[in-house]
N, C-alpha and C positions, 0 to 999 in steps of 0.2 A: 384744471391740468393739462398736461402736455399728454398726448396720448402716447404709449408706447405696447409693443407687445409684452405680453407676461415672459420673463426673463429673459429678455433682450438685452443680454449681458454678453462680458466676455468670461471667459471661465480660463483658469491654468491648467494641463492634464501632462500626464508624462502614459509614457507603453508601461503596460503592467506584464510583472512577471507570470508565466504560465502554474505559478503555486498560488498566484491570484486570482486570477482565473476560475480556476476549479475550485478554491474555495469557498468563490461569490455564484458561480455560475453554473458547476457542475463537469463544463467542459475542461479540454487539457490543453489549448493553443490560444494564445493571444491574437498569432494572426492565423489566417488559413485561407485555403482558396475557395469561395463558394460558389453555389449552384449555377451561376452565369462565367463561371472558370474566370473571377476575376479576386483579384485579396481584397478579404476584408480583415479589420482588425479593429481593437478596441483600445480606447483611451482612457485613462482612472485618471478622476479627475483631481485637483490635491489643494485647490482653494479652498478655504468657508464659501458655502455658498447661500444661498437669501433663505430666510427664514422662511420662508414659503417654500422653498423647491423641496421635496422627499428628500429625508435624512437618509432612506437607503437607496438611492442611487448615484451610483460610484462611477459607472462603466456607461460610456459610449460608442456607438458603433462609426466608422467610419472606411469612405472604400478610400481606393492606393487613387484610382483618376484626381482622388484632392490633392494628390503629392504632383502633379506634372508641372505643373507652374516652378516647382520648386529642383528640375530635372530629372525627377525620378521617373521611369520607366521599365514598366512589366517585361521580365522575359519570358512572354508566352510558352516558345518551344521546347524552354529550361523544364526540370522536375519538379513535381511541388514542394521538396524539400529546399533546392535552392532558389525558388522563387519566393517563399518566404525568407530563407537569412538574407535573403537580397534586402530588402523591405526593414526586419529587424535592421540591422547595417545602417541601415537611411537613416533609422531614425532614433539611433540605439544615443547618439552624444546631443539630443533637442529636447527640446521642453514644445510642448504643441500649446497655440491661444486656439480656440474657437467658440462659438455660440450652440449653445445646449436646445433642441428641435425633439417635438414628442408627436410621435402618429399612434393614433387606436389601428389597429387592422379588425379587421370584420368580426373577429372571433371576442373581438375586445382585449386583447393583449396589449401591452402598453409598449412601443420600443422607441428609445431612445438616441439621434443622431447626432454626430460633433458634423456642423456647417462652418462654413467661413476659416479655412482649417490657416493657421499661420506657424513656422517654425521658428522657432528661437534657440540659439545658441546657450547649450547650460554649462552653466558656471563650473568652479574647480572644485566652489564651498559645496557641491550639489551633494545633498542627501538622499536617499530613497523612504525617508520616514518622514523629509520636510513635509510641513501646512502651507499655505500661503494666507496674505488678504492682499486686497485689491487696495491702491490708493489712487482717488480721484488728481486729477493732474489740471490747472488753471494759467494760462500764460495770455499774455497781451496780445501775440498773433493769434488767439482762437478766440477770445473773449471779448478784445478791445477794449480792455480797461486796463490802469496803471496798477501799480503792483500796492503805491498808496491806496488806491480807489477799490482795488482788491481788497484789502486791511480794514479801510473804512465801514465796506459792507457787508464785512464779517462779523465787527462789532455791533454794528445797529439789525442787525441781524435782516439785512436787503438778498436779495438775491442777487446772484454771482456768475447766473447762468449756470447751462449743462454738462456734464461729465459724459461724454459716448461712451457703454461699456460697462459702467456700473448701476447698480439698483440703485432704482429709485421707490421701492418701495418704504413706508415707516419704518417698518422696524429694523432695518438696514443701514441705520447711518453710520457714515464711516467718521472715527475719533477723528482721524487725522485727514488732511488735505493738504495737497504741494502747489504751491505757486513756483513758477518756472520764468525765469528771465536769462533770455539767451540759454547757457547751458548750465544754469546756476539754479539749485531747487533749496528750497525754504517751507518746514515742515511749521502747519497751525492747528492749532488743537487746543482744548481737547474736547468735542463735540457731542452732548450729549442727544441730538433728536434735530431732525431736518423737515425740512416744508419742499414742494416738488410743487412747482404752477410755471404757470406763461413767460416768468425768469429764469425760471430754472432751480438750483438747487437755494435753498437761504437754510443757515446754520445756525443751532442755537447750542451755546457753552452758558451751561449753570457755572461754571468757575471762573469766566473769563478767558477768553484769546489769547492763548499764546503763541510763539513762536521759535523755534529754533532753525538754525541751518544743516541742513542735510546732507550734505559734501560723504561726510566719513560713511554711510550708509549705500553710497551710490553702486559700489562693487560689488552689494546682494541683488540689489533689484534685477527681474526681468520688465523689460518692454520693446517696444517691435522697433524704437529707433527712429522715430517720425518727428518731422518738425512738430505737427498738429498731432501727437499724441495726445491724450486724455487720461492714462488712465500707467500702474504699474504695478506690479504685485512683488511684496518678500515678504520673507520666512516671517512666522509667526513670534521668532523669539527675537528677531528685528525690530517687531512690532512693539512689542513688551516695551522694548528698551526704548523707544520713540515718545512710549507715553508715559514711562516714570520720570523721562528727563522733562519733561514736556509739564509735568504735575512740579517738578520744583523751581520753574519757572515763574516769574512775578508777570501777574495777568498786561498784557499791551493797555487793556481799557484802564486800567491803573495810573499809567502815564497820564498826563495831561498833555493830548497833543492840540496843536495849534488849528489842526485844521478839520478837526471833530470837532461838528454842528450837530447831534444826533436832533430827530423830529421825534424817533419811539426808537428806544432801546429795548432790544428783548433783553432779559433778566431774570435770575433768580436768588436770591439769599443765599451767603453763607457766611463761614465763619472769616472767612479773607475780603470780600468781594462783594458791595450790591452796586444793584444795576439800576436805573429808575425811568418812567419817562421824564422826559425832558417837562410836559406841560404841566407834575406833579409837582413839582419843585420849583420854587420861587428864586431867584437869587438873594444868597444874603440872609435865607430863613434855614430850617431845620438843618442838620445833615442830613445825608441820603437814608439811614443805615436809621435813627430817629423818624425820619418822618413817614418807615416801612414801621416803626413799633405804633406809631401814631394811627394810622391806617388799619391794625389791628384790631388796638383798640378800639375804636369806630366799629368793624367788623364785630365783637363781641358787645359791645352799646349796643348796637343793633339788634343784634342774637338774641341777648336776655329780655330788650324791649318785647321783643315778638314771641317769644314764649309766654310773658306774661298777658300779650295781647289777646293767646288761645290760651288762654286760661290752665297752665302752667306754675305750677309753684315750686320751682326746683331753685337751690340755694346758687351764688356763683360760681361758691367753687367747684361745685359738679357740671354746671356748663363750659367752667374753664378745663377742666379733666378731660370732658366730652371732646370738647374745639383739639383739646392737646393729642388727647389717641385717632381722633379722626385726622391730622396731617402725619401722623409717623407710623401708622398701621394698616395696614389692606384690609384688615377685618376687626371690628370692635363688635363686640356685647352688650348689651343691655340688661341685663338683670333684675330681678324684682318682683314685687308682688303685681297680682295681677292688678289695674285701674290706676296704677300711677303714669300714666299717659309716656310709656315706652316711645311705641311709635308715632304718635306727636311732636314728639322731643326732636324724631328723625326729620317728620315735618317741616316742623320749625327752622333744625337748621339750611332746610334746602330751600326754603322760601328764603332766608337772609342772604342766601346766596344767589338769589333769583333763578333757581330752577325752576325748568316748566314739567310738564308731567312726563315727555319723552327722559328728562335729565334723572327725576326723582321716580325709581320704579319700586315698590311693592311688590313681595313673593311673599302669601300664605302660602305656608307649611302645609301638608296635609299628612295626617296620620300615619296613610298606604305608602308614601314615598318610600320605597325598596334603593332605588340606584340613581345614577344621574340621568338616565335615559328619563324619567318623569320630572325631572328639573328640565332637562335640555330639550330632547324629544328622539324620534327616532328616524333610520330608513327605514323606508317599507319600496322592500326588492318586490312587493308583486308590480307593481308600478314605475319603481324605479323614481320616489321623491323624497327628499329630506322633510319629514312631517312635524315642528316644530311643536314641541309643548304650549296649552295654553297662558304659561306663564307670564307671559312677553322677554323673557329673563334675555332668550336669542335673537329676539330683533333688536331689544337695547344692547347689547354688547355690541354689535354687528354694527352700529350706528354710532355708539362711541370707539370703535375700529375707525369708523371716516370721518369724525368731526373730533382730534385729536387734543383742538383747543376748549372743547366746552368740559364741565364737569360733568359726573356721571356717580350719583351712590342709586346700590343695589341695598334694598333691607328686606332683610327674611322677616315674616313675621311669626311668630312663633317659632322658632326657628328648631328649638329641640322637641316639637310635635313629634318629629321621626330623629329616627337616629340621622346625625349629621356628616357622621363618618362615611356611610354609605352614600349618600344621594349628592354631598357636597364632596365627593371622593378626588375627585378631577383638579379642583379647584385647591385647596387645600394643599395639594403637589405641587400645583403652578404658581399657586401665591409666591412660594418662596424662594422662587428664580428671580433672573436677572428681570428688570421690566421688558427688554427687548426678544427676552426668551421665554415669557408667558403665556404658553401656544395653548390654547383649550382643544383638544382634539373632537371634532365631532363624529367622523368619519374615516374613512380610508382613503388616500390620496390615487389607490389600485384603482377606486369604483369611481372615481370625484366626476370625469366623461360620462359615464351612462346613467347622473342623476340630474333628472329634466330639470330642476330649478338651481343647481349648484350654485348658477350665475349669483341665484339669491342668499343662497344659504350655499356657502364655499365647506371646502372640509376641516376647514380649522378656522380660527379667532386668536385672536391677538390681544390677551386684557392689556390695556398699556396703563400707566400710574393716574392718569386720567378717571378712574375705574375707580370706587372705593368701596366694600362692601359693609354691612351693618346686620346684624342681628339680635332680634331681639326675645327676652325668653324668658320662662317662669318656670319656677323652681317648684312644685309640686308633683303629688300624684300620679298627674296626666304625661309627665314629660318625662325625656331620656337625660341623662348627666350625662357632660361631656366626657370623651375621652382625653389625654395628655396632649395629643398629637394636636386635638383643636387646641387648648388649651395656652399652647404651646407658639399657638398664632394668633393669638386675641388680645388687645386689652380688656375684660371683661369688670364694666362697670356696674357696681350697685348703688343705685339717687336714692339718695332723701330726700322726702317732699318736706316744706315748709309749714308750717304753722298754718288751719285752718282759715284762721282771722284774713293770711295772706288773699284770700278766696276774695272777699271783697276789694280790693286794691288792684286796679287792674289800670297801665298809664298805656289806652288805644291811641289817645291822640298823641300821645309821645311817640308810639309805636309806627304810628302813619308818617308823622315826619323825618323815621330814619329810614324808610324805606328809598331802595336805592335802585335808582334811575334804571340803572343797565345790569345787569350779571355778570358774576364775578365767571372771567374766561380761566381757564386750570391755569396757563401763564401767571393771569395778578393772583390767585389763591397759591400757584407754587411760591409768590414772592415771601409769603409768609413761614415759609418750611428754611428750616436750615438743615442742610444738606448732611449724609452721615459723612463721617470722617471720623480719624484716629479716637477710643474712647478717652474723655476727658472728666470721668467721674473722680473724687476727690479719691485721698490715700482713706482716711473712713470708710468714706463710702464702699471703695472697693473693699476692704479689711473686711466692714461687717457682713458683704455678701458673701466671701468664701469662709467664714466660718460656718454662716449660716448654712453654709452648704457640706460643710463637714459634719455637723452638729447630725443633720439632716440625713445626708449619709453613711453615716456612723449607725444609724437608728433603722435603716432601709434602703439597700442600695439601690432599690427603685426609684426612690426620693431625692432632690438638688437641683444645682441651678446649673445648666449649659450654659458657655459663653453666647449663645444664642441672647439666650434671655439679659442677661450681663449689658448686650451689647444693645436691644431694644430699651431697655430699661435709660442708658446712656443719652439715648437717641428720643426720650422721651422730657428727659430732663432737660436736654438742649433746646429743645422747639417752646419749650415756655412761655405763653407771651413775656417780654422782657416787661419787668416793673407794675405788674399788677397787681391789686392792693390784695385778691380774693383767693389767689394761690401760691406761694412762697415752694420756695428750692425743696424749704424741708418738710412742708406738706404733701408735695407731690413725691417726694421719695418714696414717705408712709404708704403714700396711696399704691404707689409701684409696687412698693411688697407685697400689696394684700392683689392686685388685680394683676401679676402675674407668677409669682409665686405660691402665695396661703390659699388659693384655689384649687392648685392640683395636691393639700393636703388632706387628701379622705383617704376613710377606712374603718377596719376594726380599732373598736381598744387597745387589742394586745400588739399592734406594731405600736400605732400612736399616744401610747398615756404617757411613755417617758417626754418624748418630743412636746406636747401640748400640757402635759402635767394635772392638777384637778384644782379645784377651786379651792380656796382659803381666802373666807373675807369676801371682799371687794377686789380680790389678784385671782393669779396665779401662778400655781408655784410649780415651775417643769422648766427646761432646758430653751426654751424661744421664746419666752417671756424674760425670764432672767438678762439671754442677751441681747435682745432691746432695752432693757435696762442699763446696758455697761455701755450702749450708744447713743444719750439723750445727747451729746452734741453734735448726731448730723440729724436726729429729728426725736423730737417729742415719741413718736412714734402710739399717738390715739387709735385710730385708726389702727391698724398692727395688734396691738392688746385689748383693742372689743374684740376684734376677731378670735383671735387666739381664745378670751373668754365663753366669746358663743361658742367654739366647737371643743370646750371644755363641758362646760352647759349641755354637750349634746354626747360626749362620750362619756357620760356622766350616766343621763335621763334613755336614750339610745344602744347604748356599746358599740356606738360608731358615728364618725360625722361623714357630712356630705359636703 
């Protein structure tokens, strides 16, 4: 990877008001005369900063000597009031481009300074509350390629060169880049991730590369105005507008370009576009989308054989359920009685994907865990060291952050031996965020310079989409039950085992024949995913979920189905392996009702008897059971009815349901 200093990037700033300085620093002046009788002032950063940059650091200090190249001269003979006003008047009509710099004083205080000051005139449209984003610029003059070569490189995921002033960190991918031809700009996007190496940037778009003219936004941008400029700034509203317009443009890659001769195409599967390695498809054979379905079926066939080889006797339907849950959720929970092989199932999945020991990490949960320091570690303030826990979790997460194209599975074995809401609290919050915002905090940035091993264990970890969490749980008297906060974020699978006669049947030879020569990369695994898009549930499916929500709300205001759960069910159904013969959409919808909704149906008989009802012969007389019988056009709801029957039995015997 090309070496750059951390935060060797450009920020856009403005002179803050005295009120802002008072609120942030508790002092009264934006500009002041310092102890060396020189004017010093503050700059407020007004652009989005890198993920790794301290969130609370918005002010930078600077000296008037940086402005001499723009013609500013200090009037040392004038009064302090006059000198301050002269500097304010000089800067009032400008925005300031600068590079951030941090210095740690002997008393460990951190001072942030602005260097390499450049002034840009304010536009008439400027507003004091505006925030900006930077966009990298590529051009023939700087990058020595034609626009056609640039576009082809974007579509092939090839390196297109560097862009000075832009963050190169993996979590700071610009969704939009620009090409400049003379004085004409074209916008390209939408990019989801990037790599930075010897050839500069390479960008990946899961939805396909799209392009639109940039001319209508040129009167809203800030840039130095040089022929070799490699970035500009634009307000967030305009940036969002460009993204929305790009979303509705047909991807370039869907147009057959005669000049496009790909060797390897970075791709992901979506409802609209699918991209594939050239060598994976012969001319005249299957369509690209059909080829992906075949490859996913090969993965599942290998997975099924691997479970048999390892002596696991799960139904194929449950294995497809597990695979789909892993594709669509950051957290999957395997529940059931002890001894059914839940942990070994996770091992089998990792083995199928070709993972090594560093990628498949098992974390045995201990009953004594009370908070996330038991899981992650702590700062030893006496020796100023970060001491990770002996779970190896932190090391695995840092490795996953560095090796973004590898899959990582973190399995919490017997996850509910301790309260998940306590030791896993940070993760529960982080996993709800967008992938580039999933930052796990180990300790404060403020003390990072004082931690001797901060180079090995930085203050924060970004949990990328290449990391998936699994928990195995036993539901007995030695364990804790999950709160709704956990259940809202997870698919809870209860797996059935096949007849014991199947223990005699082990397709070991077949399984060995199916071993994949090379492990699946994260990018290859992502091919099997349908990325989130507008909800595509049928009217009947939405109708039953809405009626189910209303019934639950009427009985108990603390029960119901939130929009998040509806979207998660929709995402699960969209990601079912197509044309598989083991798990139909109807059965999958039935399973999702059990895994995402009925898991939260817990409590005393007084609250739930009306919903769950009572057992009469082989059925249950209650609101829920009757509702599902009315929607047999959606599904037979076999598992749902069985679960309701079990809960009704619990109410009758125990007076409550778990």
